[in-house]
PDB file with one MODEL, atoms N, CA, C and O in Angstrom:
MODEL        1
ATOM      1  N   UNK A   1     104.794 179.290  40.204  1.00  0.00           N
ATOM      2  CA  UNK A   1     105.346 178.715  41.264  1.00  0.00           C
ATOM      3  C   UNK A   1     106.062 177.138  40.030  1.00  0.00           C
ATOM      4  O   UNK A   1     105.634 176.467  39.091  1.00  0.00           O
ATOM      5  N   UNK A   2     107.255 177.239  40.808  1.00  0.00           N
ATOM      6  CA  UNK A   2     107.666 176.091  39.305  1.00  0.00           C
ATOM      7  C   UNK A   2     107.494 174.439  39.748  1.00  0.00           C
ATOM      8  O   UNK A   2     107.396 173.872  40.837  1.00  0.00           O
ATOM      9  N   UNK A   3     107.506 174.111  38.745  1.00  0.00           N
ATOM     10  CA  UNK A   3     107.460 172.166  39.027  1.00  0.00           C
ATOM     11  C   UNK A   3     108.647 171.321  39.685  1.00  0.00           C
ATOM     12  O   UNK A   3     109.859 171.336  39.899  1.00  0.00           O
ATOM     13  N   UNK A   4     107.649 170.683  39.835  1.00  0.00           N
ATOM     14  CA  UNK A   4     108.834 169.822  40.108  1.00  0.00           C
ATOM     15  C   UNK A   4     110.749 169.555  38.914  1.00  0.00           C
ATOM     16  O   UNK A   4     111.955 169.792  38.981  1.00  0.00           O
ATOM     17  N   UNK A   5     109.807 168.992  38.099  1.00  0.00           N
ATOM     18  CA  UNK A   5     110.578 169.074  37.058  1.00  0.00           C
ATOM     19  C   UNK A   5     111.587 169.937  36.551  1.00  0.00           C
ATOM     20  O   UNK A   5     112.525 169.639  35.812  1.00  0.00           O
ATOM     21  N   UNK A   6     111.153 171.531  37.245  1.00  0.00           N
ATOM     22  CA  UNK A   6     111.246 171.836  36.251  1.00  0.00           C
ATOM     23  C   UNK A   6     112.785 172.539  37.712  1.00  0.00           C
ATOM     24  O   UNK A   6     113.827 173.024  37.270  1.00  0.00           O
ATOM     25  N   UNK A   7     112.654 172.473  38.572  1.00  0.00           N
ATOM     26  CA  UNK A   7     113.267 173.329  39.421  1.00  0.00           C
ATOM     27  C   UNK A   7     114.895 171.978  39.844  1.00  0.00           C
ATOM     28  O   UNK A   7     115.911 172.223  40.495  1.00  0.00           O
ATOM     29  N   UNK A   8     114.317 170.132  38.868  1.00  0.00           N
ATOM     30  CA  UNK A   8     115.709 170.336  39.504  1.00  0.00           C
ATOM     31  C   UNK A   8     116.972 170.245  37.679  1.00  0.00           C
ATOM     32  O   UNK A   8     118.145 170.130  37.325  1.00  0.00           O
ATOM     33  N   UNK A   9     115.469 170.415  37.109  1.00  0.00           N
ATOM     34  CA  UNK A   9     116.478 170.972  35.743  1.00  0.00           C
ATOM     35  C   UNK A   9     117.093 171.918  36.144  1.00  0.00           C
ATOM     36  O   UNK A   9     117.942 172.491  35.461  1.00  0.00           O
ATOM     37  N   UNK A  10     116.799 172.224  37.226  1.00  0.00           N
ATOM     38  CA  UNK A  10     117.849 173.997  37.528  1.00  0.00           C
ATOM     39  C   UNK A  10     119.172 173.107  38.073  1.00  0.00           C
ATOM     40  O   UNK A  10     120.002 173.600  37.309  1.00  0.00           O
ATOM     41  N   UNK A  11     119.549 172.629  38.464  1.00  0.00           N
ATOM     42  CA  UNK A  11     120.472 171.666  39.577  1.00  0.00           C
ATOM     43  C   UNK A  11     121.744 171.427  39.008  1.00  0.00           C
ATOM     44  O   UNK A  11     121.576 171.645  37.808  1.00  0.00           O
ATOM     45  N   UNK A  12     122.625 171.183  39.146  1.00  0.00           N
ATOM     46  CA  UNK A  12     123.530 170.748  38.310  1.00  0.00           C
ATOM     47  C   UNK A  12     123.757 168.608  38.238  1.00  0.00           C
ATOM     48  O   UNK A  12     123.493 167.566  38.838  1.00  0.00           O
ATOM     49  N   UNK A  13     123.996 168.815  37.801  1.00  0.00           N
ATOM     50  CA  UNK A  13     124.539 167.925  37.630  1.00  0.00           C
ATOM     51  C   UNK A  13     124.855 166.854  38.943  1.00  0.00           C
ATOM     52  O   UNK A  13     124.877 165.699  38.517  1.00  0.00           O
ATOM     53  N   UNK A  14     125.024 166.905  39.937  1.00  0.00           N
ATOM     54  CA  UNK A  14     125.863 166.346  41.075  1.00  0.00           C
ATOM     55  C   UNK A  14     124.893 165.950  41.199  1.00  0.00           C
ATOM     56  O   UNK A  14     124.559 164.777  41.029  1.00  0.00           O
ATOM     57  N   UNK A  15     123.769 167.460  41.748  1.00  0.00           N
ATOM     58  CA  UNK A  15     122.665 167.721  42.456  1.00  0.00           C
ATOM     59  C   UNK A  15     121.633 166.447  41.957  1.00  0.00           C
ATOM     60  O   UNK A  15     121.274 165.431  42.553  1.00  0.00           O
ATOM     61  N   UNK A  16     121.348 166.922  40.711  1.00  0.00           N
ATOM     62  CA  UNK A  16     119.830 165.763  40.079  1.00  0.00           C
ATOM     63  C   UNK A  16     120.165 164.114  40.518  1.00  0.00           C
ATOM     64  O   UNK A  16     119.207 163.387  40.778  1.00  0.00           O
ATOM     65  N   UNK A  17     121.566 163.574  40.583  1.00  0.00           N
ATOM     66  CA  UNK A  17     121.576 162.262  40.997  1.00  0.00           C
ATOM     67  C   UNK A  17     121.406 162.174  42.192  1.00  0.00           C
ATOM     68  O   UNK A  17     120.388 161.550  42.493  1.00  0.00           O
ATOM     69  N   UNK A  18     121.938 162.513  42.930  1.00  0.00           N
ATOM     70  CA  UNK A  18     120.743 162.778  44.581  1.00  0.00           C
ATOM     71  C   UNK A  18     119.769 163.013  44.468  1.00  0.00           C
ATOM     72  O   UNK A  18     119.175 161.960  44.698  1.00  0.00           O
ATOM     73  N   UNK A  19     118.749 164.101  44.141  1.00  0.00           N
ATOM     74  CA  UNK A  19     117.469 164.163  44.000  1.00  0.00           C
ATOM     75  C   UNK A  19     117.397 162.742  42.896  1.00  0.00           C
ATOM     76  O   UNK A  19     116.168 162.736  42.960  1.00  0.00           O
ATOM     77  N   UNK A  20     117.638 161.794  42.144  1.00  0.00           N
ATOM     78  CA  UNK A  20     117.218 160.903  41.425  1.00  0.00           C
ATOM     79  C   UNK A  20     117.203 160.140  42.672  1.00  0.00           C
ATOM     80  O   UNK A  20     116.065 159.830  43.026  1.00  0.00           O
ATOM     81  N   UNK A  21     118.350 159.668  43.599  1.00  0.00           N
ATOM     82  CA  UNK A  21     118.646 158.732  44.620  1.00  0.00           C
ATOM     83  C   UNK A  21     117.908 158.242  45.535  1.00  0.00           C
ATOM     84  O   UNK A  21     117.391 157.203  45.945  1.00  0.00           O
ATOM     85  N   UNK A  22     118.107 160.019  45.835  1.00  0.00           N
ATOM     86  CA  UNK A  22     116.309 159.997  46.822  1.00  0.00           C
ATOM     87  C   UNK A  22     115.414 159.346  45.953  1.00  0.00           C
ATOM     88  O   UNK A  22     115.652 158.138  45.957  1.00  0.00           O
ATOM     89  N   UNK A  23     114.441 159.661  45.177  1.00  0.00           N
ATOM     90  CA  UNK A  23     113.141 158.948  45.010  1.00  0.00           C
ATOM     91  C   UNK A  23     113.135 157.769  44.630  1.00  0.00           C
ATOM     92  O   UNK A  23     112.304 156.916  44.318  1.00  0.00           O
ATOM     93  N   UNK A  24     114.667 157.917  44.745  1.00  0.00           N
ATOM     94  CA  UNK A  24     114.581 155.940  44.072  1.00  0.00           C
ATOM     95  C   UNK A  24     114.005 155.159  45.321  1.00  0.00           C
ATOM     96  O   UNK A  24     112.960 154.524  45.181  1.00  0.00           O
ATOM     97  N   UNK A  25     114.690 155.190  46.598  1.00  0.00           N
ATOM     98  CA  UNK A  25     114.927 154.969  47.679  1.00  0.00           C
ATOM     99  C   UNK A  25     113.178 155.565  48.407  1.00  0.00           C
ATOM    100  O   UNK A  25     112.095 154.982  48.461  1.00  0.00           O
ATOM    101  N   UNK A  26     113.438 156.395  48.680  1.00  0.00           N
ATOM    102  CA  UNK A  26     111.477 156.483  48.617  1.00  0.00           C
ATOM    103  C   UNK A  26     110.895 155.686  48.316  1.00  0.00           C
ATOM    104  O   UNK A  26     110.178 155.103  49.128  1.00  0.00           O
ATOM    105  N   UNK A  27     110.967 155.297  46.905  1.00  0.00           N
ATOM    106  CA  UNK A  27     109.775 154.455  46.231  1.00  0.00           C
ATOM    107  C   UNK A  27     110.184 153.123  47.062  1.00  0.00           C
ATOM    108  O   UNK A  27     109.279 152.698  47.780  1.00  0.00           O
ATOM    109  N   UNK A  28     111.565 152.299  47.084  1.00  0.00           N
ATOM    110  CA  UNK A  28     112.002 151.492  47.561  1.00  0.00           C
ATOM    111  C   UNK A  28     111.465 151.590  49.093  1.00  0.00           C
ATOM    112  O   UNK A  28     111.571 150.483  49.621  1.00  0.00           O
ATOM    113  N   UNK A  29     111.066 152.304  49.738  1.00  0.00           N
ATOM    114  CA  UNK A  29     111.041 152.732  50.714  1.00  0.00           C
ATOM    115  C   UNK A  29     109.357 152.340  51.138  1.00  0.00           C
ATOM    116  O   UNK A  29     109.032 152.095  52.300  1.00  0.00           O
ATOM    117  N   UNK A  30     108.697 152.336  50.353  1.00  0.00           N
ATOM    118  CA  UNK A  30     107.477 152.762  50.161  1.00  0.00           C
ATOM    119  C   UNK A  30     106.896 151.377  49.211  1.00  0.00           C
ATOM    120  O   UNK A  30     105.779 150.890  49.035  1.00  0.00           O
ATOM    121  N   UNK A  31     107.624 151.203  48.952  1.00  0.00           N
ATOM    122  CA  UNK A  31     107.143 148.986  48.350  1.00  0.00           C
ATOM    123  C   UNK A  31     107.105 148.786  49.404  1.00  0.00           C
ATOM    124  O   UNK A  31     106.083 148.436  49.994  1.00  0.00           O
ATOM    125  N   UNK A  32     108.284 148.968  49.954  1.00  0.00           N
ATOM    126  CA  UNK A  32     108.827 147.644  51.764  1.00  0.00           C
ATOM    127  C   UNK A  32     107.111 147.678  52.078  1.00  0.00           C
ATOM    128  O   UNK A  32     106.271 146.786  52.189  1.00  0.00           O
ATOM    129  N   UNK A  33     107.048 149.343  52.166  1.00  0.00           N
ATOM    130  CA  UNK A  33     105.665 149.099  54.255  1.00  0.00           C
ATOM    131  C   UNK A  33     105.436 148.467  53.303  1.00  0.00           C
ATOM    132  O   UNK A  33     106.010 147.381  53.385  1.00  0.00           O
ATOM    133  N   UNK A  34     104.514 148.651  51.819  1.00  0.00           N
ATOM    134  CA  UNK A  34     102.922 147.620  51.886  1.00  0.00           C
ATOM    135  C   UNK A  34     103.340 145.963  51.513  1.00  0.00           C
ATOM    136  O   UNK A  34     102.674 144.965  51.789  1.00  0.00           O
ATOM    137  N   UNK A  35     104.588 146.027  50.836  1.00  0.00           N
ATOM    138  CA  UNK A  35     104.660 144.377  50.846  1.00  0.00           C
ATOM    139  C   UNK A  35     104.396 143.774  52.130  1.00  0.00           C
ATOM    140  O   UNK A  35     103.529 142.922  51.936  1.00  0.00           O
ATOM    141  N   UNK A  36     104.759 143.807  53.479  1.00  0.00           N
ATOM    142  CA  UNK A  36     105.263 143.243  54.415  1.00  0.00           C
ATOM    143  C   UNK A  36     103.608 142.303  54.228  1.00  0.00           C
ATOM    144  O   UNK A  36     102.454 142.729  54.196  1.00  0.00           O
ATOM    145  N   UNK A  37     104.045 141.207  54.154  1.00  0.00           N
ATOM    146  CA  UNK A  37     102.673 140.428  54.492  1.00  0.00           C
ATOM    147  C   UNK A  37     102.093 140.266  56.060  1.00  0.00           C
ATOM    148  O   UNK A  37     103.149 140.357  56.687  1.00  0.00           O
ATOM    149  N   UNK A  38     101.498 140.160  56.625  1.00  0.00           N
ATOM    150  CA  UNK A  38     101.323 140.575  58.608  1.00  0.00           C
ATOM    151  C   UNK A  38     101.436 139.035  58.862  1.00  0.00           C
ATOM    152  O   UNK A  38     100.686 138.128  58.502  1.00  0.00           O
ATOM    153  N   UNK A  39     102.549 139.007  59.559  1.00  0.00           N
ATOM    154  CA  UNK A  39     103.085 137.440  60.067  1.00  0.00           C
ATOM    155  C   UNK A  39     101.658 136.962  60.886  1.00  0.00           C
ATOM    156  O   UNK A  39     100.763 137.753  61.186  1.00  0.00           O
ATOM    157  N   UNK A  40     101.646 135.802  61.119  1.00  0.00           N
ATOM    158  CA  UNK A  40     101.012 135.604  62.022  1.00  0.00           C
ATOM    159  C   UNK A  40     101.058 133.423  62.190  1.00  0.00           C
ATOM    160  O   UNK A  40     100.230 132.513  62.164  1.00  0.00           O
ATOM    161  N   UNK A  41     102.542 133.563  62.350  1.00  0.00           N
ATOM    162  CA  UNK A  41     103.114 131.914  62.568  1.00  0.00           C
ATOM    163  C   UNK A  41     102.427 132.222  64.171  1.00  0.00           C
ATOM    164  O   UNK A  41     101.563 131.363  64.346  1.00  0.00           O
ATOM    165  N   UNK A  42     102.468 132.636  64.713  1.00  0.00           N
ATOM    166  CA  UNK A  42     101.604 132.253  66.126  1.00  0.00           C
ATOM    167  C   UNK A  42     100.254 132.088  66.400  1.00  0.00           C
ATOM    168  O   UNK A  42      99.754 132.014  67.522  1.00  0.00           O
ATOM    169  N   UNK A  43      99.742 132.038  65.440  1.00  0.00           N
ATOM    170  CA  UNK A  43      97.672 131.805  65.651  1.00  0.00           C
ATOM    171  C   UNK A  43      97.927 130.254  65.739  1.00  0.00           C
ATOM    172  O   UNK A  43      98.741 129.607  65.080  1.00  0.00           O
ATOM    173  N   UNK A  44      96.947 129.749  66.814  1.00  0.00           N
ATOM    174  CA  UNK A  44      97.246 128.685  67.164  1.00  0.00           C
ATOM    175  C   UNK A  44      97.486 128.526  68.478  1.00  0.00           C
ATOM    176  O   UNK A  44      96.862 127.767  69.219  1.00  0.00           O
ATOM    177  N   UNK A  45      99.168 129.852  69.047  1.00  0.00           N
ATOM    178  CA  UNK A  45      99.741 129.181  69.509  1.00  0.00           C
ATOM    179  C   UNK A  45      98.912 128.465  71.784  1.00  0.00           C
ATOM    180  O   UNK A  45      99.207 127.682  72.688  1.00  0.00           O
ATOM    181  N   UNK A  46      97.951 129.433  71.450  1.00  0.00           N
ATOM    182  CA  UNK A  46      96.828 129.811  72.877  1.00  0.00           C
ATOM    183  C   UNK A  46      96.068 128.493  72.229  1.00  0.00           C
ATOM    184  O   UNK A  46      94.974 128.666  72.767  1.00  0.00           O
ATOM    185  N   UNK A  47      95.958 127.696  71.704  1.00  0.00           N
ATOM    186  CA  UNK A  47      94.827 126.906  71.562  1.00  0.00           C
ATOM    187  C   UNK A  47      94.238 125.820  73.042  1.00  0.00           C
ATOM    188  O   UNK A  47      93.160 125.700  73.623  1.00  0.00           O
ATOM    189  N   UNK A  48      95.672 125.160  73.200  1.00  0.00           N
ATOM    190  CA  UNK A  48      95.133 124.830  74.310  1.00  0.00           C
ATOM    191  C   UNK A  48      95.204 125.423  75.812  1.00  0.00           C
ATOM    192  O   UNK A  48      95.557 125.077  76.940  1.00  0.00           O
ATOM    193  N   UNK A  49      94.761 126.304  75.268  1.00  0.00           N
ATOM    194  CA  UNK A  49      94.479 127.312  76.744  1.00  0.00           C
ATOM    195  C   UNK A  49      92.715 127.749  76.603  1.00  0.00           C
ATOM    196  O   UNK A  49      91.961 128.243  77.442  1.00  0.00           O
ATOM    197  N   UNK A  50      92.475 127.331  75.186  1.00  0.00           N
ATOM    198  CA  UNK A  50      90.829 128.480  75.188  1.00  0.00           C
ATOM    199  C   UNK A  50      89.831 127.553  75.504  1.00  0.00           C
ATOM    200  O   UNK A  50      88.690 127.931  75.239  1.00  0.00           O
ATOM    201  N   UNK A  51      89.995 126.022  76.186  1.00  0.00           N
ATOM    202  CA  UNK A  51      88.797 126.296  77.654  1.00  0.00           C
ATOM    203  C   UNK A  51      89.108 125.972  78.811  1.00  0.00           C
ATOM    204  O   UNK A  51      88.607 124.980  79.340  1.00  0.00           O
ATOM    205  N   UNK A  52      90.449 127.143  79.735  1.00  0.00           N
ATOM    206  CA  UNK A  52      90.629 127.230  80.595  1.00  0.00           C
ATOM    207  C   UNK A  52      90.130 128.927  80.823  1.00  0.00           C
ATOM    208  O   UNK A  52      89.707 129.554  81.794  1.00  0.00           O
ATOM    209  N   UNK A  53      90.436 129.290  79.339  1.00  0.00           N
ATOM    210  CA  UNK A  53      89.906 130.806  79.578  1.00  0.00           C
ATOM    211  C   UNK A  53      89.143 131.298  78.852  1.00  0.00           C
ATOM    212  O   UNK A  53      88.338 130.632  78.202  1.00  0.00           O
ATOM    213  N   UNK A  54      89.250 132.897  78.788  1.00  0.00           N
ATOM    214  CA  UNK A  54      88.293 133.599  77.547  1.00  0.00           C
ATOM    215  C   UNK A  54      89.230 134.066  76.650  1.00  0.00           C
ATOM    216  O   UNK A  54      90.397 133.693  76.771  1.00  0.00           O
ATOM    217  N   UNK A  55      88.766 135.151  75.384  1.00  0.00           N
ATOM    218  CA  UNK A  55      89.929 135.566  74.991  1.00  0.00           C
ATOM    219  C   UNK A  55      90.685 136.825  75.512  1.00  0.00           C
ATOM    220  O   UNK A  55      91.812 137.293  75.349  1.00  0.00           O
ATOM    221  N   UNK A  56      89.341 137.235  76.353  1.00  0.00           N
ATOM    222  CA  UNK A  56      89.903 138.951  77.110  1.00  0.00           C
ATOM    223  C   UNK A  56      90.978 137.630  78.317  1.00  0.00           C
ATOM    224  O   UNK A  56      92.107 138.090  78.490  1.00  0.00           O
ATOM    225  N   UNK A  57      90.856 136.817  78.752  1.00  0.00           N
ATOM    226  CA  UNK A  57      91.705 136.762  79.857  1.00  0.00           C
ATOM    227  C   UNK A  57      92.963 136.759  78.924  1.00  0.00           C
ATOM    228  O   UNK A  57      93.866 137.520  79.273  1.00  0.00           O
ATOM    229  N   UNK A  58      93.193 135.886  77.587  1.00  0.00           N
ATOM    230  CA  UNK A  58      94.063 134.637  77.174  1.00  0.00           C
ATOM    231  C   UNK A  58      94.911 136.358  76.726  1.00  0.00           C
ATOM    232  O   UNK A  58      96.088 136.038  76.556  1.00  0.00           O
ATOM    233  N   UNK A  59      94.787 137.987  76.477  1.00  0.00           N
ATOM    234  CA  UNK A  59      95.087 138.454  75.820  1.00  0.00           C
ATOM    235  C   UNK A  59      96.037 139.458  77.064  1.00  0.00           C
ATOM    236  O   UNK A  59      97.116 140.046  76.983  1.00  0.00           O
ATOM    237  N   UNK A  60      95.112 139.310  78.093  1.00  0.00           N
ATOM    238  CA  UNK A  60      95.916 140.118  79.543  1.00  0.00           C
ATOM    239  C   UNK A  60      96.484 138.628  79.681  1.00  0.00           C
ATOM    240  O   UNK A  60      97.683 138.813  79.888  1.00  0.00           O
ATOM    241  N   UNK A  61      96.254 137.241  79.676  1.00  0.00           N
ATOM    242  CA  UNK A  61      98.488 136.169  80.121  1.00  0.00           C
ATOM    243  C   UNK A  61      98.866 136.707  79.196  1.00  0.00           C
ATOM    244  O   UNK A  61      99.181 137.810  79.643  1.00  0.00           O
ATOM    245  N   UNK A  62      99.211 136.710  77.449  1.00  0.00           N
ATOM    246  CA  UNK A  62     100.178 137.184  76.543  1.00  0.00           C
ATOM    247  C   UNK A  62     100.509 138.232  76.857  1.00  0.00           C
ATOM    248  O   UNK A  62     101.514 138.794  76.423  1.00  0.00           O
ATOM    249  N   UNK A  63      99.594 138.771  77.812  1.00  0.00           N
ATOM    250  CA  UNK A  63     100.124 140.112  77.848  1.00  0.00           C
ATOM    251  C   UNK A  63     101.885 140.499  79.129  1.00  0.00           C
ATOM    252  O   UNK A  63     102.937 141.137  79.165  1.00  0.00           O
ATOM    253  N   UNK A  64     100.718 139.169  80.205  1.00  0.00           N
ATOM    254  CA  UNK A  64     101.979 139.128  81.158  1.00  0.00           C
ATOM    255  C   UNK A  64     103.267 138.588  80.211  1.00  0.00           C
ATOM    256  O   UNK A  64     104.379 139.116  80.219  1.00  0.00           O
ATOM    257  N   UNK A  65     102.984 137.737  79.615  1.00  0.00           N
ATOM    258  CA  UNK A  65     104.582 136.627  79.838  1.00  0.00           C
ATOM    259  C   UNK A  65     105.029 137.012  78.743  1.00  0.00           C
ATOM    260  O   UNK A  65     105.384 136.124  77.968  1.00  0.00           O
ATOM    261  N   UNK A  66     105.116 137.937  78.461  1.00  0.00           N
ATOM    262  CA  UNK A  66     105.310 139.039  77.282  1.00  0.00           C
ATOM    263  C   UNK A  66     106.355 139.817  78.288  1.00  0.00           C
ATOM    264  O   UNK A  66     107.567 139.830  78.075  1.00  0.00           O
ATOM    265  N   UNK A  67     106.028 140.155  78.876  1.00  0.00           N
ATOM    266  CA  UNK A  67     106.127 141.199  80.346  1.00  0.00           C
ATOM    267  C   UNK A  67     105.777 142.455  79.827  1.00  0.00           C
ATOM    268  O   UNK A  67     106.753 143.199  79.930  1.00  0.00           O
ATOM    269  N   UNK A  68     104.539 143.184  79.169  1.00  0.00           N
ATOM    270  CA  UNK A  68     104.371 144.389  78.955  1.00  0.00           C
ATOM    271  C   UNK A  68     103.726 143.737  79.733  1.00  0.00           C
ATOM    272  O   UNK A  68     102.825 144.266  80.383  1.00  0.00           O
TER     273      UNK A  68
ENDMDL
END
């Protein structure tokens, strides 16, 4: 079985460029997927309800409010 490099060398220049572009796209997509920090802008938003509801009840309420 031929290596990836050997296969690419056999391609005409225009297709080699497509392979290069696709490889760059895959690398960027991977970097973007792993580089996104988890958003926690909502943290503490339900603080006012902590004395009236348990964590499970708050979870259910949040789902109701979101319409899920």
